[in-house]
N, C-alpha and C positions, 0 to 999 in steps of 0.2 A: 549099323552096328546092333549085334542081336540082341534078342529079349533078355536072354542071361547076361549078357555084358552091361546092360543097361539097367536090370535089375541091381547088380552087384553096386553102381555108383548113384544110384538113384539119392540113398539119404545123402550123400555127400553133397550134390548139387540142388537138393530141394531148397533148405533155407534161404541160399543166395537168390533163386531164383523168385520165392517167394517175398522178399525182402523188394529185391527188384520191381514186381509186377505193381507193388502197391506204392513205389515213388512217383509223384508226378508234378514236381515243382518247377522243372526247369524242362525247357526241349531236350536237352542231352537226356535227363531223366528217364521222360515220356517216352524215347525212342528206344531206352535200355528195356523200359518196361513191357514196351509192345514186343519185342525180341526175344524178351524172355517168357512172353506170352507164347508166340508162337513156338517155342522151344518146350513149354509145359506143354503145348497141346500134339506136339509129336511125340514126347516120351509117353505121355498117356494113352496115344495109338498103337505104341510099340508095344509095353507092357499090359496094355487092359486097362479100361476106366475102373474096374473094381479093385485089381492090383494096386493102382496109382492111389486111390482113394486110401486103401488100406497104408501106405506109406506116409501118409499126410498125419501130421499132428492136428488138433483143434485150431489153433490160430494158423497153421498154413492153407487149413481146409477154408477158412473163412477170409485168408486173404486172397485166394484164387475165385472164392466166389463173389468177391465184393470188386473184384478188378475188374474195368472193361477193358482192359487190355489183353486179358484172357480170352480165347475162341470158346464157346460156351460148348459142352456135350452135347452131341444131336440125341 
């Protein structure tokens, strides 16, 4: 996917991804959290870390920062 295409759809998928990375009650939700974390990492890499951060609400940024399922930025 191209950077412009990702940027067009980012706000649509971020709420769901941020919800999923916070879930950890069951094995299924843990698997979903890790998959969402990997996708967040890929999207962040495509659009760039600063653009990605700029699209997050404070609650979404907190969910990503506190989740162990999201690989941290280098």
